[in-house]
C-alpha positions in Angstrom: 0.0 0.0 0.0 1.2 3.5 -0.8 -0.3 7.0 -0.7 -1.8 8.0 -4.0 0.3 11.2 -4.4 3.5 9.2 -3.8 2.5 6.5 -6.2 1.9 9.0 -9.0 5.3 10.6 -8.4 7.3 7.3 -8.1 5.6 5.9 -11.2 6.2 9.2 -13.0 2.6 9.5 -14.1 2.8 12.9 -12.5 6.4 14.3 -12.2 6.0 16.1 -8.9 4.3 15.0 -5.7 3.0 18.5 -5.0 1.2 18.6 -8.4 -0.2 15.1 -7.7 -1.5 16.2 -4.4 -3.1 19.3 -5.9 -4.8 17.3 -8.7 -6.1 14.6 -6.3 -7.4 17.2 -3.8 -9.3 18.9 -6.6 -11.3 15.7 -7.1 -9.7 14.9 -10.5 -8.5 11.4 -9.6 -10.7 8.4 -9.1 -9.5 5.2 -7.5 -11.7 2.2 -8.5 -14.4 4.7 -9.7 -14.4 6.5 -6.3 -13.1 10.1 -5.8 -9.7 10.0 -4.0 -7.6 12.4 -2.0 -3.9 12.6 -2.1 -3.7 10.6 1.1 -5.8 7.7 -0.2 -4.0 4.4 -0.1 -3.5 2.5 -3.4 -2.4 -1.1 -4.0 -1.6 -3.4 -6.9 -4.8 -4.2 -8.9 -6.4 -0.7 -8.3 -7.6 1.3 -11.3 -6.9 5.0 -11.4 -8.8 7.5 -13.6 -6.9 10.8 -13.9 -8.2 14.0 -15.5 -5.5 16.2 -17.0 -7.1 19.2 -18.7 -8.7 17.8 -21.8 -7.1 14.3 -21.4 -8.4 11.5 -19.3 -6.1 8.6 -18.6 -7.1 5.3 -17.0 -4.3 3.1 -15.6 -4.2 -0.2 -13.7 -1.5 -0.5 -11.0 0.7 -3.5 -11.6 3.0 -3.2 -8.6 4.0 -0.9 -5.8 7.7 -0.1 -5.2 9.1 2.6 -2.9 11.7 3.8 -5.4 12.4 3.1 -9.0 14.7 4.0 -11.9 13.1 6.0 -14.7 13.4 3.0 -17.1 11.5 0.7 -14.6 8.7 3.2 -13.7 6.4 2.3 -16.5 6.4 -1.4 -15.2 4.4 -0.1 -12.2 1.3 0.5 -14.2 -0.5 -0.2 -17.5 -2.4 2.4 -19.5 -5.9 0.9 -20.1 -7.5 3.9 -21.8 -6.7 7.4 -22.9 -9.3 9.8 -24.1 -9.3 13.4 -25.2 -12.1 15.9 -24.9 -13.3 17.3 -28.2 -11.9 20.6 -29.1 -14.7 22.9 -30.2 -12.6 26.0 -31.0 -12.5 25.2 -34.7 
C-alpha cells in the first residue's frame, strides 16, 4: 500500500508530488471509480482515472515499489484507456 500522491510521483505518471496532491485534492482522480484524496491508499490491482485538462487517462496498477529508476517506472502500471475531450474551437 502507498499514498496516491507518492505512487503518482514514483511511477512518474505525474512528475511532482505537490502537483499530484493538488490534482487529487481537486477531485480529478478516481481510484476504483471513487473520488480519491492525495492521502488515499492504493495497491496493486487498483484502477486510477486521472483527468489532466482535456485528457483523461485510465491506468491499472501492476505493482507498488518505494523507489524506481526511470526505465522501470512504467512497469508499475499499464495504461488501459486514454481519451481526449473534443476541441470545439475550430
